[in-house]
mmCIF file of the N, C-alpha and C atoms, coordinates in Angstrom:
data_MODEL
# 
_entry.id   MODEL 
# 
loop_
_atom_site.group_PDB 
_atom_site.id 
_atom_site.type_symbol 
_atom_site.label_atom_id 
_atom_site.label_alt_id 
_atom_site.label_comp_id 
_atom_site.label_asym_id 
_atom_site.label_entity_id 
_atom_site.label_seq_id 
_atom_site.pdbx_PDB_ins_code 
_atom_site.Cartn_x 
_atom_site.Cartn_y 
_atom_site.Cartn_z 
_atom_site.occupancy 
_atom_site.B_iso_or_equiv 
_atom_site.pdbx_formal_charge 
_atom_site.auth_seq_id 
_atom_site.auth_comp_id 
_atom_site.auth_asym_id 
_atom_site.auth_atom_id 
_atom_site.pdbx_PDB_model_num 
ATOM 1   N N  . UNK A 1 1  ? 0.305   -41.127 1.277  1.00 0.00 ? 1  UNK A N  1 
ATOM 2   C CA . UNK A 1 1  ? -0.654  -40.357 2.027  1.00 0.00 ? 1  UNK A CA 1 
ATOM 3   C C  . UNK A 1 1  ? -1.195  -39.229 1.164  1.00 0.00 ? 1  UNK A C  1 
ATOM 4   N N  . UNK A 1 2  ? -2.489  -39.005 1.270  1.00 0.00 ? 2  UNK A N  1 
ATOM 5   C CA . UNK A 1 2  ? -3.083  -37.923 0.503  1.00 0.00 ? 2  UNK A CA 1 
ATOM 6   C C  . UNK A 1 2  ? -2.722  -36.577 1.119  1.00 0.00 ? 2  UNK A C  1 
ATOM 7   N N  . UNK A 1 3  ? -2.817  -35.555 0.305  1.00 0.00 ? 3  UNK A N  1 
ATOM 8   C CA . UNK A 1 3  ? -2.443  -34.205 0.757  1.00 0.00 ? 3  UNK A CA 1 
ATOM 9   C C  . UNK A 1 3  ? -3.289  -33.764 1.946  1.00 0.00 ? 3  UNK A C  1 
ATOM 10  N N  . UNK A 1 4  ? -4.613  -34.074 1.909  1.00 0.00 ? 4  UNK A N  1 
ATOM 11  C CA . UNK A 1 4  ? -5.488  -33.671 2.998  1.00 0.00 ? 4  UNK A CA 1 
ATOM 12  C C  . UNK A 1 4  ? -5.088  -34.346 4.303  1.00 0.00 ? 4  UNK A C  1 
ATOM 13  N N  . UNK A 1 5  ? -4.696  -35.614 4.234  1.00 0.00 ? 5  UNK A N  1 
ATOM 14  C CA . UNK A 1 5  ? -4.298  -36.331 5.438  1.00 0.00 ? 5  UNK A CA 1 
ATOM 15  C C  . UNK A 1 5  ? -3.030  -35.740 6.047  1.00 0.00 ? 5  UNK A C  1 
ATOM 16  N N  . UNK A 1 6  ? -2.104  -35.301 5.212  1.00 0.00 ? 6  UNK A N  1 
ATOM 17  C CA . UNK A 1 6  ? -0.873  -34.691 5.708  1.00 0.00 ? 6  UNK A CA 1 
ATOM 18  C C  . UNK A 1 6  ? -1.194  -33.374 6.414  1.00 0.00 ? 6  UNK A C  1 
ATOM 19  N N  . UNK A 1 7  ? -2.095  -32.599 5.833  1.00 0.00 ? 7  UNK A N  1 
ATOM 20  C CA . UNK A 1 7  ? -2.483  -31.327 6.449  1.00 0.00 ? 7  UNK A CA 1 
ATOM 21  C C  . UNK A 1 7  ? -3.139  -31.571 7.801  1.00 0.00 ? 7  UNK A C  1 
ATOM 22  N N  . UNK A 1 8  ? -4.055  -32.552 7.872  1.00 0.00 ? 8  UNK A N  1 
ATOM 23  C CA . UNK A 1 8  ? -4.705  -32.864 9.148  1.00 0.00 ? 8  UNK A CA 1 
ATOM 24  C C  . UNK A 1 8  ? -3.708  -33.393 10.169 1.00 0.00 ? 8  UNK A C  1 
ATOM 25  N N  . UNK A 1 9  ? -2.720  -34.156 9.737  1.00 0.00 ? 9  UNK A N  1 
ATOM 26  C CA . UNK A 1 9  ? -1.686  -34.650 10.643 1.00 0.00 ? 9  UNK A CA 1 
ATOM 27  C C  . UNK A 1 9  ? -0.881  -33.492 11.230 1.00 0.00 ? 9  UNK A C  1 
ATOM 28  N N  . UNK A 1 10 ? -0.498  -32.554 10.387 1.00 0.00 ? 10 UNK A N  1 
ATOM 29  C CA . UNK A 1 10 ? 0.260   -31.390 10.858 1.00 0.00 ? 10 UNK A CA 1 
ATOM 30  C C  . UNK A 1 10 ? -0.566  -30.566 11.844 1.00 0.00 ? 10 UNK A C  1 
ATOM 31  N N  . UNK A 1 11 ? -1.848  -30.370 11.548 1.00 0.00 ? 11 UNK A N  1 
ATOM 32  C CA . UNK A 1 11 ? -2.713  -29.621 12.455 1.00 0.00 ? 11 UNK A CA 1 
ATOM 33  C C  . UNK A 1 11 ? -2.870  -30.353 13.790 1.00 0.00 ? 11 UNK A C  1 
ATOM 34  N N  . UNK A 1 12 ? -3.002  -31.673 13.753 1.00 0.00 ? 12 UNK A N  1 
ATOM 35  C CA . UNK A 1 12 ? -3.150  -32.447 14.986 1.00 0.00 ? 12 UNK A CA 1 
ATOM 36  C C  . UNK A 1 12 ? -1.881  -32.389 15.835 1.00 0.00 ? 12 UNK A C  1 
ATOM 37  N N  . UNK A 1 13 ? -0.733  -32.505 15.207 1.00 0.00 ? 13 UNK A N  1 
ATOM 38  C CA . UNK A 1 13 ? 0.534   -32.438 15.947 1.00 0.00 ? 13 UNK A CA 1 
ATOM 39  C C  . UNK A 1 13 ? 0.723   -31.050 16.551 1.00 0.00 ? 13 UNK A C  1 
ATOM 40  N N  . UNK A 1 14 ? 0.398   -30.025 15.780 1.00 0.00 ? 14 UNK A N  1 
ATOM 41  C CA . UNK A 1 14 ? 0.528   -28.652 16.282 1.00 0.00 ? 14 UNK A CA 1 
ATOM 42  C C  . UNK A 1 14 ? -0.399  -28.412 17.475 1.00 0.00 ? 14 UNK A C  1 
ATOM 43  N N  . UNK A 1 15 ? -1.629  -28.922 17.390 1.00 0.00 ? 15 UNK A N  1 
ATOM 44  C CA . UNK A 1 15 ? -2.567  -28.787 18.501 1.00 0.00 ? 15 UNK A CA 1 
ATOM 45  C C  . UNK A 1 15 ? -2.048  -29.504 19.737 1.00 0.00 ? 15 UNK A C  1 
ATOM 46  N N  . UNK A 1 16 ? -1.504  -30.702 19.558 1.00 0.00 ? 16 UNK A N  1 
ATOM 47  C CA . UNK A 1 16 ? -0.960  -31.454 20.690 1.00 0.00 ? 16 UNK A CA 1 
ATOM 48  C C  . UNK A 1 16 ? 0.210   -30.706 21.332 1.00 0.00 ? 16 UNK A C  1 
ATOM 49  N N  . UNK A 1 17 ? 1.035   -30.076 20.521 1.00 0.00 ? 17 UNK A N  1 
ATOM 50  C CA . UNK A 1 17 ? 2.163   -29.298 21.056 1.00 0.00 ? 17 UNK A CA 1 
ATOM 51  C C  . UNK A 1 17 ? 1.652   -28.118 21.882 1.00 0.00 ? 17 UNK A C  1 
ATOM 52  N N  . UNK A 1 18 ? 0.627   -27.425 21.379 1.00 0.00 ? 18 UNK A N  1 
ATOM 53  C CA . UNK A 1 18 ? 0.066   -26.309 22.144 1.00 0.00 ? 18 UNK A CA 1 
ATOM 54  C C  . UNK A 1 18 ? -0.544  -26.799 23.453 1.00 0.00 ? 18 UNK A C  1 
ATOM 55  N N  . UNK A 1 19 ? -1.170  -27.979 23.438 1.00 0.00 ? 19 UNK A N  1 
ATOM 56  C CA . UNK A 1 19 ? -1.722  -28.533 24.677 1.00 0.00 ? 19 UNK A CA 1 
ATOM 57  C C  . UNK A 1 19 ? -0.618  -28.849 25.682 1.00 0.00 ? 19 UNK A C  1 
ATOM 58  N N  . UNK A 1 20 ? 0.499   -29.361 25.191 1.00 0.00 ? 20 UNK A N  1 
ATOM 59  C CA . UNK A 1 20 ? 1.629   -29.612 26.088 1.00 0.00 ? 20 UNK A CA 1 
ATOM 60  C C  . UNK A 1 20 ? 2.196   -28.307 26.627 1.00 0.00 ? 20 UNK A C  1 
ATOM 61  N N  . UNK A 1 21 ? 2.202   -27.276 25.791 1.00 0.00 ? 21 UNK A N  1 
ATOM 62  C CA . UNK A 1 21 ? 2.701   -25.976 26.232 1.00 0.00 ? 21 UNK A CA 1 
ATOM 63  C C  . UNK A 1 21 ? 1.837   -25.377 27.340 1.00 0.00 ? 21 UNK A C  1 
ATOM 64  N N  . UNK A 1 22 ? 0.540   -25.724 27.361 1.00 0.00 ? 22 UNK A N  1 
ATOM 65  C CA . UNK A 1 22 ? -0.311  -25.268 28.460 1.00 0.00 ? 22 UNK A CA 1 
ATOM 66  C C  . UNK A 1 22 ? 0.222   -25.823 29.768 1.00 0.00 ? 22 UNK A C  1 
ATOM 67  N N  . UNK A 1 23 ? 0.566   -27.109 29.785 1.00 0.00 ? 23 UNK A N  1 
ATOM 68  C CA . UNK A 1 23 ? 1.120   -27.716 30.990 1.00 0.00 ? 23 UNK A CA 1 
ATOM 69  C C  . UNK A 1 23 ? 2.452   -27.105 31.394 1.00 0.00 ? 23 UNK A C  1 
ATOM 70  N N  . UNK A 1 24 ? 3.285   -26.845 30.422 1.00 0.00 ? 24 UNK A N  1 
ATOM 71  C CA . UNK A 1 24 ? 4.582   -26.223 30.709 1.00 0.00 ? 24 UNK A CA 1 
ATOM 72  C C  . UNK A 1 24 ? 4.382   -24.826 31.284 1.00 0.00 ? 24 UNK A C  1 
ATOM 73  N N  . UNK A 1 25 ? 3.454   -24.073 30.709 1.00 0.00 ? 25 UNK A N  1 
ATOM 74  C CA . UNK A 1 25 ? 3.191   -22.716 31.190 1.00 0.00 ? 25 UNK A CA 1 
ATOM 75  C C  . UNK A 1 25 ? 2.616   -22.741 32.605 1.00 0.00 ? 25 UNK A C  1 
ATOM 76  N N  . UNK A 1 26 ? 1.777   -23.722 32.908 1.00 0.00 ? 26 UNK A N  1 
ATOM 77  C CA . UNK A 1 26 ? 1.251   -23.855 34.263 1.00 0.00 ? 26 UNK A CA 1 
ATOM 78  C C  . UNK A 1 26 ? 2.392   -24.148 35.225 1.00 0.00 ? 26 UNK A C  1 
ATOM 79  N N  . UNK A 1 27 ? 3.291   -25.037 34.829 1.00 0.00 ? 27 UNK A N  1 
ATOM 80  C CA . UNK A 1 27 ? 4.446   -25.368 35.668 1.00 0.00 ? 27 UNK A CA 1 
ATOM 81  C C  . UNK A 1 27 ? 5.354   -24.172 35.905 1.00 0.00 ? 27 UNK A C  1 
ATOM 82  N N  . UNK A 1 28 ? 5.484   -23.348 34.898 1.00 0.00 ? 28 UNK A N  1 
ATOM 83  C CA . UNK A 1 28 ? 6.327   -22.164 35.018 1.00 0.00 ? 28 UNK A CA 1 
ATOM 84  C C  . UNK A 1 28 ? 5.612   -21.016 35.715 1.00 0.00 ? 28 UNK A C  1 
ATOM 85  N N  . UNK A 1 29 ? 4.289   -21.108 35.798 1.00 0.00 ? 29 UNK A N  1 
ATOM 86  C CA . UNK A 1 29 ? 3.518   -20.040 36.424 1.00 0.00 ? 29 UNK A CA 1 
ATOM 87  C C  . UNK A 1 29 ? 3.334   -18.833 35.534 1.00 0.00 ? 29 UNK A C  1 
ATOM 88  N N  . UNK A 1 30 ? 3.368   -19.047 34.243 1.00 0.00 ? 30 UNK A N  1 
ATOM 89  C CA . UNK A 1 30 ? 3.261   -17.952 33.281 1.00 0.00 ? 30 UNK A CA 1 
ATOM 90  C C  . UNK A 1 30 ? 1.823   -17.802 32.795 1.00 0.00 ? 30 UNK A C  1 
ATOM 91  N N  . UNK A 1 31 ? 1.179   -16.747 33.221 1.00 0.00 ? 31 UNK A N  1 
ATOM 92  C CA . UNK A 1 31 ? -0.199  -16.483 32.800 1.00 0.00 ? 31 UNK A CA 1 
ATOM 93  C C  . UNK A 1 31 ? -0.258  -16.202 31.295 1.00 0.00 ? 31 UNK A C  1 
ATOM 94  N N  . UNK A 1 32 ? 0.697   -15.426 30.795 1.00 0.00 ? 32 UNK A N  1 
ATOM 95  C CA . UNK A 1 32 ? 0.725   -15.132 29.354 1.00 0.00 ? 32 UNK A CA 1 
ATOM 96  C C  . UNK A 1 32 ? 0.935   -16.398 28.529 1.00 0.00 ? 32 UNK A C  1 
ATOM 97  N N  . UNK A 1 33 ? 1.774   -17.288 29.030 1.00 0.00 ? 33 UNK A N  1 
ATOM 98  C CA . UNK A 1 33 ? 1.999   -18.556 28.335 1.00 0.00 ? 33 UNK A CA 1 
ATOM 99  C C  . UNK A 1 33 ? 0.754   -19.418 28.297 1.00 0.00 ? 33 UNK A C  1 
ATOM 100 N N  . UNK A 1 34 ? 0.030   -19.446 29.406 1.00 0.00 ? 34 UNK A N  1 
ATOM 101 C CA . UNK A 1 34 ? -1.210  -20.225 29.464 1.00 0.00 ? 34 UNK A CA 1 
ATOM 102 C C  . UNK A 1 34 ? -2.235  -19.663 28.488 1.00 0.00 ? 34 UNK A C  1 
ATOM 103 N N  . UNK A 1 35 ? -2.423  -18.359 28.531 1.00 0.00 ? 35 UNK A N  1 
ATOM 104 C CA . UNK A 1 35 ? -3.399  -17.717 27.649 1.00 0.00 ? 35 UNK A CA 1 
ATOM 105 C C  . UNK A 1 35 ? -3.002  -17.882 26.186 1.00 0.00 ? 35 UNK A C  1 
ATOM 106 N N  . UNK A 1 36 ? -1.731  -17.678 25.883 1.00 0.00 ? 36 UNK A N  1 
ATOM 107 C CA . UNK A 1 36 ? -1.258  -17.837 24.512 1.00 0.00 ? 36 UNK A CA 1 
ATOM 108 C C  . UNK A 1 36 ? -1.428  -19.253 23.991 1.00 0.00 ? 36 UNK A C  1 
ATOM 109 N N  . UNK A 1 37 ? -1.166  -20.229 24.838 1.00 0.00 ? 37 UNK A N  1 
ATOM 110 C CA . UNK A 1 37 ? -1.307  -21.624 24.428 1.00 0.00 ? 37 UNK A CA 1 
ATOM 111 C C  . UNK A 1 37 ? -2.769  -21.994 24.212 1.00 0.00 ? 37 UNK A C  1 
ATOM 112 N N  . UNK A 1 38 ? -3.640  -21.504 25.079 1.00 0.00 ? 38 UNK A N  1 
ATOM 113 C CA . UNK A 1 38 ? -5.070  -21.783 24.909 1.00 0.00 ? 38 UNK A CA 1 
ATOM 114 C C  . UNK A 1 38 ? -5.581  -21.150 23.613 1.00 0.00 ? 38 UNK A C  1 
ATOM 115 N N  . UNK A 1 39 ? -5.154  -19.936 23.344 1.00 0.00 ? 39 UNK A N  1 
ATOM 116 C CA . UNK A 1 39 ? -5.542  -19.277 22.089 1.00 0.00 ? 39 UNK A CA 1 
ATOM 117 C C  . UNK A 1 39 ? -4.999  -20.060 20.896 1.00 0.00 ? 39 UNK A C  1 
ATOM 118 N N  . UNK A 1 40 ? -3.764  -20.559 21.006 1.00 0.00 ? 40 UNK A N  1 
ATOM 119 C CA . UNK A 1 40 ? -3.182  -21.363 19.932 1.00 0.00 ? 40 UNK A CA 1 
ATOM 120 C C  . UNK A 1 40 ? -3.977  -22.628 19.664 1.00 0.00 ? 40 UNK A C  1 
ATOM 121 N N  . UNK A 1 41 ? -4.404  -23.311 20.730 1.00 0.00 ? 41 UNK A N  1 
ATOM 122 C CA . UNK A 1 41 ? -5.218  -24.532 20.565 1.00 0.00 ? 41 UNK A CA 1 
ATOM 123 C C  . UNK A 1 41 ? -6.527  -24.193 19.865 1.00 0.00 ? 41 UNK A C  1 
ATOM 124 N N  . UNK A 1 42 ? -7.178  -23.145 20.319 1.00 0.00 ? 42 UNK A N  1 
ATOM 125 C CA . UNK A 1 42 ? -8.466  -22.764 19.726 1.00 0.00 ? 42 UNK A CA 1 
ATOM 126 C C  . UNK A 1 42 ? -8.299  -22.401 18.254 1.00 0.00 ? 42 UNK A C  1 
ATOM 127 N N  . UNK A 1 43 ? -7.253  -21.635 17.935 1.00 0.00 ? 43 UNK A N  1 
ATOM 128 C CA . UNK A 1 43 ? -7.026  -21.235 16.543 1.00 0.00 ? 43 UNK A CA 1 
ATOM 129 C C  . UNK A 1 43 ? -6.733  -22.425 15.636 1.00 0.00 ? 43 UNK A C  1 
ATOM 130 N N  . UNK A 1 44 ? -5.816  -23.283 16.061 1.00 0.00 ? 44 UNK A N  1 
ATOM 131 C CA . UNK A 1 44 ? -5.434  -24.416 15.221 1.00 0.00 ? 44 UNK A CA 1 
ATOM 132 C C  . UNK A 1 44 ? -6.597  -25.381 15.036 1.00 0.00 ? 44 UNK A C  1 
ATOM 133 N N  . UNK A 1 45 ? -7.351  -25.640 16.119 1.00 0.00 ? 45 UNK A N  1 
ATOM 134 C CA . UNK A 1 45 ? -8.512  -26.517 15.988 1.00 0.00 ? 45 UNK A CA 1 
ATOM 135 C C  . UNK A 1 45 ? -9.574  -25.882 15.095 1.00 0.00 ? 45 UNK A C  1 
ATOM 136 N N  . UNK A 1 46 ? -9.756  -24.574 15.218 1.00 0.00 ? 46 UNK A N  1 
ATOM 137 C CA . UNK A 1 46 ? -10.708 -23.875 14.357 1.00 0.00 ? 46 UNK A CA 1 
ATOM 138 C C  . UNK A 1 46 ? -10.327 -23.958 12.894 1.00 0.00 ? 46 UNK A C  1 
ATOM 139 N N  . UNK A 1 47 ? -9.037  -23.810 12.620 1.00 0.00 ? 47 UNK A N  1 
ATOM 140 C CA . UNK A 1 47 ? -8.560  -23.937 11.242 1.00 0.00 ? 47 UNK A CA 1 
ATOM 141 C C  . UNK A 1 47 ? -8.834  -25.345 10.715 1.00 0.00 ? 47 UNK A C  1 
ATOM 142 N N  . UNK A 1 48 ? -8.595  -26.344 11.552 1.00 0.00 ? 48 UNK A N  1 
ATOM 143 C CA . UNK A 1 48 ? -8.833  -27.725 11.146 1.00 0.00 ? 48 UNK A CA 1 
ATOM 144 C C  . UNK A 1 48 ? -10.293 -28.002 10.841 1.00 0.00 ? 48 UNK A C  1 
ATOM 145 N N  . UNK A 1 49 ? -11.191 -27.527 11.715 1.00 0.00 ? 49 UNK A N  1 
ATOM 146 C CA . UNK A 1 49 ? -12.621 -27.741 11.488 1.00 0.00 ? 49 UNK A CA 1 
ATOM 147 C C  . UNK A 1 49 ? -13.098 -26.973 10.260 1.00 0.00 ? 49 UNK A C  1 
ATOM 148 N N  . UNK A 1 50 ? -12.602 -25.770 10.058 1.00 0.00 ? 50 UNK A N  1 
ATOM 149 C CA . UNK A 1 50 ? -12.988 -24.987 8.882  1.00 0.00 ? 50 UNK A CA 1 
ATOM 150 C C  . UNK A 1 50 ? -12.516 -25.674 7.598  1.00 0.00 ? 50 UNK A C  1 
ATOM 151 N N  . UNK A 1 51 ? -11.308 -26.212 7.632  1.00 0.00 ? 51 UNK A N  1 
ATOM 152 C CA . UNK A 1 51 ? -10.772 -26.897 6.457  1.00 0.00 ? 51 UNK A CA 1 
ATOM 153 C C  . UNK A 1 51 ? -11.576 -28.160 6.157  1.00 0.00 ? 51 UNK A C  1 
ATOM 154 N N  . UNK A 1 52 ? -11.951 -28.883 7.210  1.00 0.00 ? 52 UNK A N  1 
ATOM 155 C CA . UNK A 1 52 ? -12.746 -30.093 7.026  1.00 0.00 ? 52 UNK A CA 1 
ATOM 156 C C  . UNK A 1 52 ? -14.115 -29.754 6.445  1.00 0.00 ? 52 UNK A C  1 
ATOM 157 N N  . UNK A 1 53 ? -14.734 -28.687 6.945  1.00 0.00 ? 53 UNK A N  1 
ATOM 158 C CA . UNK A 1 53 ? -16.015 -28.261 6.403  1.00 0.00 ? 53 UNK A CA 1 
ATOM 159 C C  . UNK A 1 53 ? -15.905 -27.845 4.945  1.00 0.00 ? 53 UNK A C  1 
ATOM 160 N N  . UNK A 1 54 ? -14.814 -27.177 4.611  1.00 0.00 ? 54 UNK A N  1 
ATOM 161 C CA . UNK A 1 54 ? -14.574 -26.763 3.231  1.00 0.00 ? 54 UNK A CA 1 
ATOM 162 C C  . UNK A 1 54 ? -14.437 -27.973 2.322  1.00 0.00 ? 54 UNK A C  1 
ATOM 163 N N  . UNK A 1 55 ? -13.763 -29.016 2.799  1.00 0.00 ? 55 UNK A N  1 
ATOM 164 C CA . UNK A 1 55 ? -13.614 -30.225 1.998  1.00 0.00 ? 55 UNK A CA 1 
ATOM 165 C C  . UNK A 1 55 ? -14.940 -30.951 1.816  1.00 0.00 ? 55 UNK A C  1 
ATOM 166 N N  . UNK A 1 56 ? -15.770 -30.964 2.849  1.00 0.00 ? 56 UNK A N  1 
ATOM 167 C CA . UNK A 1 56 ? -17.079 -31.619 2.738  1.00 0.00 ? 56 UNK A CA 1 
ATOM 168 C C  . UNK A 1 56 ? -17.978 -30.888 1.752  1.00 0.00 ? 56 UNK A C  1 
ATOM 169 N N  . UNK A 1 57 ? -17.946 -29.560 1.745  1.00 0.00 ? 57 UNK A N  1 
ATOM 170 C CA . UNK A 1 57 ? -18.751 -28.797 0.797  1.00 0.00 ? 57 UNK A CA 1 
ATOM 171 C C  . UNK A 1 57 ? -18.276 -29.026 -0.629 1.00 0.00 ? 57 UNK A C  1 
ATOM 172 N N  . UNK A 1 58 ? -16.987 -29.251 -0.770 1.00 0.00 ? 58 UNK A N  1 
ATOM 173 C CA . UNK A 1 58 ? -16.404 -29.449 -2.103 1.00 0.00 ? 58 UNK A CA 1 
ATOM 174 C C  . UNK A 1 58 ? -16.864 -30.766 -2.723 1.00 0.00 ? 58 UNK A C  1 
ATOM 175 N N  . UNK A 1 59 ? -17.130 -31.766 -1.887 1.00 0.00 ? 59 UNK A N  1 
ATOM 176 C CA . UNK A 1 59 ? -17.544 -33.091 -2.399 1.00 0.00 ? 59 UNK A CA 1 
ATOM 177 C C  . UNK A 1 59 ? -18.922 -33.104 -2.870 1.00 0.00 ? 59 UNK A C  1 
# 
């Protein structure tokens, strides 16, 4: 596997974990958990899109 693919895999798994944490936080009734998980999803996805754009500019 190429290095870029491993990085994207890690970002995808991390995003999926944060999405699952949103459900857990809803079940627990934790507003802070919900907000934190949503922010985590947005941040990790943003990092992934920025990295992908950086790779496209490099080519």
